[in-house]
N, C-alpha and C positions, 0 to 999 in steps of 0.2 A: 504494500500500500504506500502510495506517495506520502512523504512527510506532511504535506499540507492537508491531505484528506485524513490522515491519521490524527492530526491535531483536531479536526472537526468531528471525528467519529466519536460516538455513534449518532450524533445529532440530537434532535432534529434541527435542520438548518433551513430557515425561510429564505427562499429566493425571491425573484421579482415576478411581475406579471407581463401582460402583453405590451409590446412596443408598437406594433403596426397601428392598432386602433388609437393608441395614445398619441402617436405622431399625427394621425389624421385629425385628432382633436386640436392639435397645434397648427393645423393648416395644410398638411400634406395632401395633395390632390390625387385622385384616382389615376393610376398609371405612372405617377411620378416616382423616380428612384429614391427610396428613403435613405439609402446609404450615403448618397452624395450630400445629404443634409449635414453630414459631419463637417463638410467644408463650407457650405453655404448658409446654414442655419444652426450653427453649433449651440447657440444659447437655447434654442427650442429643444434640441436633443438633450441637452444637459438638464433642462427642466423636467423632462420625463424621468431621467435617471435619478435626479434628486428627490422627486416625489416618492419613488420606491424606497429610497433610503429613509426618508421621513416616515414612511408607512411601517417600517420595521424589517425591511429586507437586510439579511446578513450577507447576501450575495446578489449582485446586480450584473446584468449582461451588458453588451455593447451593441451599438447600432451598426452591426457588420454582418448580419445574417446573409445578405445577398451580395457581399463585397468580394467574392472571388472574381478573378479576371474574366471567367466565362460568363458569369451573371452580369457583371458591369458592362461587358461588351455589348449586350443587347440594348443598353441605354446610351452607349457611346462614351462610356467613362473608363474603359479598360486601362488607358494610360495613367489613370489616377488611382490605381488599385492600392499601391503601398500607402499613399497619402491618406486615402479614405480609411483604411484599416488602422493606421497609426492614430489618426484623429479620433476614431471611435473609442479607442482605449483611453486616450488622454481625456476625453470628455467624461467618460464614466469614472475615471480616477478622480477627477476634480469633484464630481458629484458625490462620490463615496467619501472623500475627505477623511480617510482612515477609519470610517465607521462601517464599511462593508468591503468585501472582497469583490474583485472584478473578474468575471469569467467571460472571456471573449467568445461571441457567437459566430458560428460557421455553419452555413446551410449547404444543402446539396447544390451541385452546379447546374442542375436542370438538363444535363446531357446524359443520354442513356448509353451505357456500355453494350447492353444487349442488342441495340439497333445500330451499333457502330457509329453513333454520333460523336463519340470520343474514344480515346484509348486510355489504358492504364498509365502509360507514360505521360500523356497530356494531363490527366487528373493528378498524377503525382507532382508534376511541376506546378500546377495551379494551386494545389493545397499547400505545398511547401512555401510558395510565395506568400500566401495569405497567413499561414501560421507563423512564419518567420517575422513578418511585419507586426503581427499582434503581440508576439512574445517580446520583440525588441522594444515595443512601445510600453511594456510594463504590465501586461495582463498577468493575473495571478494563476489562471488556469484557462484551458481551452474547452469550449463546449461545442461538440458536433451535434446539431439538433435537427429533428424532422427528417431523418434519413429513412429511406425505404429500400434501397438497394444495398444488400450486404457487401457486395464487391466494391462499390463506391465507398462505403463506410470503412472497409478494411484499408483501402488506400489512404483515406483521410486520417484514420487513426495513426497509421504508420508515419505520415507526414507530421502530425501533431506531436507524436512521441519524440521526434528528432529535436524538438525545442527543449526538452527536459521538464516541461510544465506538466501538471496533472491533466489528464484527458477524460472528459465525460463524453460518452457516446449515447445519444438519445434517439429513439426510433419512433415513427408514427404508425400505429396500428389502427387502421380505419377501414380495412377491406376484408372480404370473405363473408360467409354467411353469418358468422358470429362477431364480425368486426374485430377480429383478434389476429389479423395478419397485416403485414405491410402491403403496399400496392404491388410489390413484386412477389408476394406470397410467403414471406418469411414469418415464422412464428416468434413469440417472445423467447422461447427456449433457444431457437436457432440464432436469434440476434444476440442473446446473452453469450452464447458459446463463441460466436465470431468476435464479439467485442473483447471478451476476456483473452482469447487466443492472440488477438492483435495487440494487446497490451493496454487496453483502456483501464483506467483506475475506478471509474464509476460507469454504470449502465442504467438506462431508463427509457422512459417514454414521454412524449409530449404531443400536444395538438390532436386533431382528428375526431375528438369526441368529448362529451361532458364528463365531469369528474367522477360520477358514479360508475362509468364504464372503465375507469382506470383501476378499480379495486381488483377484479380478477386478473388484469394484466400485471399489476404489482405482485399479487400472490404468486403468479407463475414465474415472474422474474426472481422473486425471493427464493423459490424452490430451486430454480435453475442455476443460480450463481451465488458465490460468496461475496461478490463485489457489492459495494454500497449502491443503493437504488435512488435514482433521480426521477421525480414525477412533476410534470407541469401540464395541467389539464385545462381544457377550454371551459368557458362559462356556458356550457351547453353548445348546441349546434346553431349556427347563424340562421336567422329568418329575415326575409325582406318584408318590411312593413312600411307602407307609404314611401317606397323607394329608398328606405334606409335599412341598414343591417342592424338587427336587434338580437341580443343574446338574453335568454330568459332566466338563467340561473341567478339566484340572489346570493349575496355575500354570506349570510348566515348558513345557508345550505352548503355552500362551497367550503366554509370553514369546518363544518361538522364532518364532511366527507374527507377533508384533509386530515383531520384528527384520526379518522379510521385508517387512512393510508399509512400514517405514521405507526399506528398500532400493529399493522401487518408487515411492516418492514421498510417503508420509505424513509430515507435519511434526509434527502433534499426535497422540499415541497414548495411549489409555487404555482403560477398560473400562466396560461397561454392565451390564445385568441379570446377577446371579449372581456378579459379580466382587467383590473385597474388597481391603482393604489388602495382603494377602499377594500378590495378583495384581500390584498396582502395584509392590510391592517387587521382585518377580521381573522385571518389565519394566525397572525402573530399574537393577537389577543387571546385566541382560543387555546393556543399551546403554551402561553405564558412566556413568549419570547419578544415582547415589546417593552 
């Protein structure tokens, strides 16, 4: 176990909530690249991060989920990859101000190995570029989140491990008859096995479903691995009401389920799409970490 994770073990550790919806509340337009805001609207990004620290997050992320060269290229910002990632860490570190750790967010590239849209060599170079920039900027750990392809995750974990920082590998289980598989068909057990074999320090799940659906996923991960478990659930599934995206889950319900997740083995607990600082405050209050 990496020394930083060992220091936090056995938790519970309250992480943060959604970034996308919070940036939208700050003015991010549909289709706009959120990651480039690290350079153009750093004060608004910092406001999101600081709100989570104030709510009780002991770990906050960075606004770098889509900041790989392949993702940024679709918005025309590939040439600013390193600058965007470094700025993302610097912003979250300012917001944390020593009160929270900064786990840098890394998402999938959006390119499929199975359809030969990319290669392992290209993915390796892309992830090494991003993880190196994040580490050099001072991230405390690296979070690979919302992964569905185990092969892509394996390459990403290897690149992240090269930095010497702790690595969290988090997968999205939102497919299959029981919504317990990734889009590529991987089960929690398979994801946990691949993550551990690749050298991840923490394994978990995020996004894709409401928090009640994470209880069986967490149970299965706990049985499948001895690694600490990371869980970040949505505030339910999104609905469109009068042209606006609405999440129905309330803070009190979310906090109750978060307490259940901790009881069955989650070490890191936070929120994904639709959650906000008020959700994190409810969780922190519920488990006595505020």
